[in-house]
C-alpha positions in Angstrom: 35.2 3.4 146.0 35.1 1.8 142.5 34.6 5.3 140.9 37.6 6.7 142.8 39.8 3.8 141.5 38.7 4.4 137.9 39.5 8.2 138.3 43.0 7.3 139.6 43.6 4.9 136.7 42.4 7.6 134.2 44.6 10.2 135.8 47.6 7.8 135.5 46.9 7.4 131.8 46.8 11.1 131.4 50.2 11.5 133.2 51.6 8.8 130.9 50.3 10.7 127.8 51.9 13.9 129.0 55.3 12.0 129.4 54.9 10.8 125.8 54.2 14.3 124.6 57.3 15.5 126.3 59.3 12.8 124.6 57.8 13.8 121.3 58.8 17.4 121.8 62.3 16.5 122.7 62.6 14.2 119.6 61.3 17.0 117.4 64.0 19.3 118.8 66.5 16.8 117.7 65.4 17.2 114.1 63.4 13.9 113.9 60.4 14.4 111.5 59.0 10.8 111.8 59.2 9.4 115.4 57.6 12.4 117.2 54.4 11.8 115.2 54.3 8.1 116.3 54.9 9.2 119.9 52.0 11.7 119.7 49.8 8.9 118.3 50.8 6.8 121.3 50.0 9.7 123.6 46.6 10.1 122.1 45.9 6.4 122.4 47.2 6.5 126.0 44.9 9.3 127.1 41.9 7.2 125.9 43.4 4.0 127.4 42.5 2.4 124.1 43.3 -1.3 123.5 44.4 -2.1 120.0 44.4 -5.7 118.8 46.4 -5.8 115.5 45.7 -8.5 113.0 48.9 -9.2 111.0 50.1 -11.9 108.7 50.0 -13.3 105.1 48.6 -11.3 102.3 46.0 -14.1 101.8 45.7 -15.6 105.2 42.1 -14.3 105.6 42.6 -11.5 108.1 39.8 -9.2 106.8 37.4 -12.1 106.5 38.3 -13.2 110.1 37.7 -9.7 111.4 34.3 -9.4 109.6 33.3 -12.8 111.1 34.3 -11.8 114.5 32.4 -8.5 114.2 29.3 -10.1 112.6 29.3 -7.5 109.9 31.1 -7.1 106.6 33.0 -3.9 107.2 36.5 -4.7 105.7 37.4 -5.1 102.1 37.5 -8.8 100.9 37.9 -10.3 97.5 38.0 -9.3 94.8 39.1 -6.0 96.2 42.8 -6.3 97.2 43.9 -6.1 100.8 44.2 -2.6 102.0 47.5 -0.7 101.8 46.5 1.2 104.9 45.9 0.2 108.5 42.1 0.1 109.1 41.0 0.6 112.6 37.5 -0.8 113.7 36.2 0.1 117.2 32.8 0.0 119.0 30.6 3.0 119.3 28.3 5.1 117.2 28.3 4.3 113.4 30.9 6.4 111.6 33.6 5.9 108.9 36.5 8.3 108.6 39.3 8.4 106.1 42.3 10.6 107.1 43.9 11.8 104.0 47.2 13.5 103.4 45.8 16.4 101.3 42.1 16.6 101.9 41.8 16.2 105.7 39.2 13.9 107.1 36.4 12.5 104.8 33.4 10.8 106.5 31.2 8.1 105.2 28.1 6.1 106.3 29.4 2.7 107.0 26.1 1.0 106.1 25.5 2.8 102.7 28.9 4.0 101.4 31.3 1.2 102.4 32.3 0.7 98.8 33.7 4.2 98.6 35.5 3.5 101.9 36.9 0.3 100.4 38.4 2.2 97.6 40.0 4.6 100.0 41.2 1.7 102.1 43.5 0.4 99.2 44.8 3.8 98.4 48.2 4.0 100.1 49.3 7.1 98.4 46.8 9.6 99.6 45.2 8.0 102.6 46.9 8.1 106.0 44.5 5.8 107.9 41.1 4.6 108.0 38.8 4.3 111.1 35.4 2.7 111.3 33.3 2.7 114.4 30.2 0.4 114.6 27.9 -0.7 117.4 26.6 -4.1 118.3 29.9 -5.9 118.2 32.1 -7.3 121.1 34.2 -4.1 120.8 33.5 -0.9 122.7 34.7 2.7 122.3 37.9 1.8 124.2 38.8 -1.2 122.2 39.6 -1.7 118.5 40.9 -4.1 115.9 43.5 -3.1 113.4 43.6 -4.7 110.0 47.1 -4.4 108.5 48.5 -5.1 105.0 50.0 -8.4 104.3 53.6 -8.7 105.4 54.5 -10.8 102.4 53.2 -8.2 99.9 55.5 -7.2 97.1 54.4 -3.6 97.7 56.9 -1.9 100.0 54.2 0.5 101.1 52.2 -2.4 102.6 55.0 -3.5 104.8 55.8 0.1 105.9 52.1 0.6 106.9 52.2 -2.5 108.9 55.4 -1.8 110.7 54.5 1.8 111.4 51.3 0.7 113.2 53.0 -1.7 115.6 53.7 0.9 118.2 49.9 1.3 118.6 49.3 -2.4 118.9 48.8 -3.8 122.4 48.3 -7.4 121.2 49.2 -9.0 117.9 47.0 -11.7 116.3 49.3 -13.2 113.7 47.4 -15.1 111.0 48.9 -17.7 108.6 47.5 -19.8 105.8 47.6 -23.5 106.8 50.0 -24.1 103.7 52.4 -21.4 104.5 53.0 -21.6 108.3 56.7 -22.3 108.0 57.4 -19.4 105.5 60.5 -17.5 106.8 58.8 -14.2 107.0 56.5 -15.6 109.6 59.4 -16.4 111.9 61.2 -13.2 111.3 58.1 -11.0 111.8 56.9 -12.8 114.9 60.4 -12.9 116.5 60.5 -9.1 115.9 57.1 -8.7 117.7 58.3 -10.8 120.7 61.5 -9.1 120.9 59.5 -5.8 121.2 57.6 -7.4 124.1 54.3 -7.7 122.3 51.9 -10.4 123.3 51.5 -12.6 120.1 48.8 -15.1 119.5 49.2 -17.2 116.3 46.3 -18.2 114.2 46.7 -21.0 111.7 43.7 -20.4 109.4 42.1 -22.6 106.6 42.8 -25.8 108.4 40.1 -27.3 106.2 43.0 -27.8 103.7 44.4 -30.5 106.1 44.3 -34.0 104.7 44.3 -36.3 107.8 45.5 -39.5 106.1 48.8 -37.8 105.0 49.5 -36.5 108.6 47.3 -36.6 111.6 46.4 -33.2 112.9 48.0 -33.6 116.3 51.3 -34.2 114.6 50.7 -31.2 112.4 50.2 -29.0 115.5 53.3 -30.5 117.0 55.3 -29.5 113.9 54.1 -26.0 114.0 55.1 -25.5 117.6 58.5 -27.1 117.1 59.2 -24.9 114.1 58.6 -21.7 116.1 60.5 -23.0 119.1 63.4 -23.7 116.8 63.6 -19.9 116.2 63.2 -19.3 120.0 59.8 -18.0 119.4 57.3 -18.7 122.2 53.8 -17.4 121.3 51.3 -16.5 124.0 48.8 -18.9 122.3 48.1 -20.8 119.1 44.6 -21.2 117.5 43.7 -23.3 114.5 40.7 -22.1 112.7 38.5 -22.6 109.6 35.9 -20.1 108.4 34.9 -22.3 105.4 34.0 -25.2 107.7 32.7 -23.9 111.0 32.0 -27.4 112.1 35.6 -28.6 111.4 36.4 -30.8 114.5 39.8 -28.9 115.1 38.3 -25.5 114.6 39.2 -23.2 117.5 37.3 -20.1 116.3 35.2 -19.8 119.4 38.3 -20.2 121.6 39.9 -17.3 119.6 36.8 -15.1 120.1 36.7 -15.9 123.8 40.4 -15.0 124.0 39.7 -11.6 122.4 36.9 -10.9 124.8 39.1 -11.7 127.8 41.8 -9.4 126.3 39.4 -6.7 126.1 38.3 -7.3 129.7 42.0 -6.8 130.7 42.3 -3.6 128.7 43.8 -1.2 131.2 46.4 -3.7 132.3 47.5 -4.5 128.8 47.5 -0.9 127.6 49.5 0.3 130.6 52.2 -2.3 130.1 52.1 -1.9 126.3 52.4 1.8 125.9 55.4 1.9 128.2 57.1 -0.8 126.1 56.1 1.0 122.9 57.5 4.3 124.1 60.8 2.7 125.0 61.0 1.2 121.5 60.2 4.5 119.9 63.1 6.1 121.9 65.4 3.5 120.3 63.7 4.1 116.9 64.5 7.9 117.4 68.1 7.1 118.3 68.4 5.2 115.0 66.9 8.1 113.1 69.4 10.4 114.9 72.3 8.1 114.0 71.1 8.0 110.4 71.1 11.8 110.3 74.8 11.7 111.4 75.8 8.8 109.4 77.4 10.9 106.6 79.6 12.6 109.2 80.5 9.2 110.8 81.3 7.8 107.4 83.5 10.7 106.5 85.5 10.3 109.7 85.7 6.5 109.3 87.0 7.0 105.8 89.9 9.0 107.2 90.8 5.9 109.3 91.5 4.1 106.1 93.7 6.8 104.7 96.2 6.4 107.6 98.1 3.1 107.8 100.3 2.3 110.7 102.4 -0.9 110.5 101.4 -3.6 112.9 98.2 -1.8 114.0 94.4 -2.1 113.3 93.6 1.5 112.8 89.9 0.9 113.4 90.6 -0.4 116.8 90.3 2.7 119.0 91.7 1.1 122.1 94.7 -0.3 120.1 95.3 3.2 118.6 95.2 4.8 122.0 97.5 2.1 123.5 100.0 2.6 120.6 99.9 6.4 120.9 100.5 6.3 124.7 103.4 3.9 124.1 104.8 6.1 121.3 104.5 9.3 123.4 106.2 7.5 126.4 109.1 6.4 124.0 109.3 10.0 122.7 109.5 11.3 126.2 112.3 8.8 127.1 114.1 9.9 123.9 113.7 13.6 124.7 115.4 13.0 128.1 117.9 10.4 127.0 120.8 12.6 126.2 120.6 14.7 129.4 119.9 11.7 131.5 122.8 9.9 129.9 125.0 12.9 130.6 123.9 13.1 134.2 124.4 9.3 134.6 127.9 9.4 133.1 129.0 12.5 135.1 127.7 10.8 138.3 129.8 7.6 137.5 132.8 9.8 137.0 132.3 11.6 140.2 131.9 8.3 142.1 135.1 7.1 140.5 137.1 10.2 141.4 135.7 10.4 144.9 136.7 6.7 145.6 140.2 7.0 144.1 142.7 7.2 147.0 145.8 9.0 145.8 147.7 9.9 149.0 149.1 7.3 151.5 151.6 7.6 154.4 154.5 7.6 151.9 152.9 10.4 150.0 152.5 12.4 153.2 156.2 11.9 154.1 157.3 12.8 150.6 155.1 15.9 150.7 156.5 16.9 154.1 160.0 16.6 152.8 159.2 18.5 149.6 157.5 21.3 151.6 160.5 21.6 153.9 162.7 22.1 150.9 160.5 25.0 149.7 160.9 26.9 153.0 162.8 30.2 153.0 166.4 29.5 154.2 166.4 25.9 153.3 170.0 25.0 152.8 172.2 21.9 152.4 175.9 21.8 153.5 178.5 24.6 153.7 180.6 24.0 150.6 178.9 24.4 147.4 175.7 24.9 149.4 173.7 26.5 146.6 174.3 23.6 144.2 173.6 20.9 146.9 170.5 22.8 148.0 169.0 22.7 144.5 169.9 19.2 143.9 168.2 18.2 147.1 165.1 20.3 146.3 165.0 18.5 142.9 165.4 15.1 144.5 162.6 15.7 147.0 160.4 17.1 144.2 160.9 14.1 142.1 160.3 11.8 145.1 156.9 13.3 145.6 156.0 13.2 141.8 157.1 9.6 141.7 154.9 8.7 144.6 152.0 10.5 143.1 152.5 9.0 139.6 152.5 5.6 141.2 149.3 6.2 143.2 147.5 7.8 140.2 148.5 5.0 137.8 147.3 2.3 140.1 144.3 3.9 141.8 142.9 6.3 139.2 144.3 6.3 135.7 143.6 2.7 135.0 140.0 2.9 136.3 139.3 6.2 134.7 140.2 4.9 131.2 138.3 1.7 131.7 135.2 3.8 132.7 135.6 6.1 129.7 135.8 3.1 127.3 132.7 1.6 128.8 130.5 4.7 128.7 129.6 4.6 124.9 129.1 0.8 125.0 126.2 1.3 127.3 124.4 3.3 124.5 125.5 0.8 121.7 128.0 3.4 120.4 131.1 1.9 118.8 134.0 4.3 118.0 137.5 3.0 117.7 138.9 6.6 117.3 137.3 7.5 120.6 138.7 4.4 122.3 142.2 5.2 121.0 141.9 8.7 122.3 141.0 7.5 125.7 143.9 5.0 125.7 146.3 7.7 124.7 145.2 10.1 127.5 148.0 11.3 129.8 147.4 13.5 132.7 150.9 15.0 133.4 152.0 15.4 137.0 154.5 18.3 136.9 156.6 20.3 139.4 154.2 23.2 138.5 151.4 21.2 139.9 153.3 20.7 143.2 154.2 24.3 143.5 150.7 25.6 142.6 149.2 24.1 145.7 151.7 25.5 148.2 150.1 28.1 150.4 151.8 30.7 152.6 151.8 30.3 156.3 153.5 28.3 159.1 153.8 24.6 158.3 152.4 22.0 160.5 151.4 18.3 160.4 147.9 19.5 159.6 149.1 21.8 156.8 151.0 18.9 155.2 147.9 16.7 155.3 145.8 19.5 153.8 148.5 20.1 151.1 148.3 16.4 150.1 144.5 16.6 150.0 144.8 19.7 147.7 147.2 17.9 145.5 144.8 14.9 145.2 142.0 17.3 144.5 144.0 19.1 141.8 144.8 15.9 140.0 141.2 14.7 140.2 140.1 18.0 138.9 142.2 17.5 135.8 140.9 14.0 135.3 137.4 15.5 135.7 138.1 18.0 133.0 139.4 15.3 130.6 136.5 13.0 131.5 133.9 15.6 130.9 135.3 16.1 127.5 135.0 12.5 126.7 131.5 12.4 128.1 130.6 15.4 125.9 131.8 13.3 122.9 129.6 10.3 123.9 126.7 12.7 124.4 127.1 14.2 121.0 127.1 10.8 119.3 124.2 9.7 121.4 122.3 13.0 120.4 122.7 12.0 116.7 121.4 8.5 117.5 118.5 9.9 119.4 117.7 12.3 116.4 117.6 9.5 113.9 115.3 7.5 116.3 113.1 10.5 117.0 112.5 11.3 113.3 111.2 7.7 112.8 109.1 7.9 115.9 107.8 11.4 115.1 106.3 10.1 111.9 104.6 7.3 113.7 103.4 9.7 116.4 101.9 12.0 113.8 100.0 9.1 112.2 98.8 7.8 115.6 97.7 11.3 116.7 95.8 11.7 113.5 94.1 8.3 114.1 93.4 9.2 117.6 91.7 12.5 116.7 89.5 10.6 114.3 88.5 8.1 116.9 87.9 10.9 119.3 85.5 12.5 116.9 83.7 9.2 116.4 83.6 8.8 120.2 82.0 12.2 120.4 79.3 11.0 118.0 78.7 7.9 120.1 78.7 9.9 123.3 76.2 12.3 121.8 74.0 9.4 120.8 74.3 7.9 124.3 73.5 11.3 125.8 70.3 11.6 123.7 69.3 8.1 124.7 69.8 8.8 128.4 67.9 12.2 128.2 65.0 10.4 126.7 65.2 7.4 129.0 65.2 9.8 132.0 61.9 11.2 130.7 60.6 7.7 130.0 61.5 6.7 133.6 58.8 9.3 134.8 56.3 7.3 132.8 57.6 4.0 134.2 56.9 5.2 137.7 53.3 5.7 136.8 51.2 2.6 137.8 
């Protein structure tokens, strides 16, 4: 049964490794020349379910000496040889020492007789990619290893790069500090980075033999250390205080540290399973940063164009504000485009309502019309003597009576309201024109005998005919008022069109600027969307690994 469980776990690590290989291939397709290599390293480590315990810390914190002491054999460089510029891996297994170089392939050494040569390679950061040593008889086995990394406070940039480039392979970090340099800022910055990446971190305060008890009791010193890290919101998984110079120091926790390392190795599969998933997720983000850097010049080019366009009252780098301003300007432009025609339609509608509601014929009008129509009948005659003259005088009297009635009704029920409306129309659009107002005031619609005669129709007269005639007369008068009113409306529309043109020219300039800014923000959004798309694709692949248990 136990063998079956082991096979299942090994199979799961293989599946995880295949997922990392798939991620590496996708990253390579995206033009990344750095991160795919790290992902393949992670895949190789995952296949072996190898536990890597990385020793990091100060340049002179005693990492190499601590590792040699833990192993019980002097394998790593120590004074006077400088700390290695490369990550040195030590694992259990058959004796072997390998140097992976950039140009000469793999060079092997005997760790018992040729370690001095190995030490020289270990400090050569220019040609050596990594160093691996396997050695039997230690607490390590072939599936567990210790990593000795360069000092993070080194002035050599290559040392820092080597340390940071190995962190994706570290399942646990032992962070070592010199007793006198615990509160150095790089300690807080580096350990916070580790914790933010989800790494188990154990702090080792080494060389506690430097402590002078009468200046500060050791318990207070330990409390100050814990408080300092807590202030940075750093909560390590454990803190050990050690001294290799004085093994019998009463506060020495060397044995506890060694015991912790053994227990970590015993929990290898659980630690590795959790660690590689977290590392893969971090490498995805690292790849996205590489992808962003590759597109940074394009992004900067677009962003520089934002500074070339200035719109009053607007932060051109605020995409939402630009889009909002553009939509508002386009809405204003749409309103302006329709303003003249909508104004024309509105004014014509008001004129129509006015004319429709104006009553021009009453009972008196109907009676005057009946009398007038009677005078227009063939054979109409007045008296016997001088009949012709009397007839014409009577016709003229009846004609004038009808005209007088109509003039009275038009003056009171239409003309006054018509001129009032015509004068108000331009005011609604903030148009001031004294000449226009004077023309409205001077408008006269002549009611003439020709108007009366033009609406007489052939046929027998009746009461209905007389009513229809009056209606036709009113319609004719209103039609003339409509003609004149439409001419005034056309003048208002013409002035309004000039006003709109001036407003449109100013608005169009702003629109052009806003559209240019919106296009730039669109291009920047495309870059961001492409970045997010890359992240989502990679995370979808990573999810397959997350489902492996």
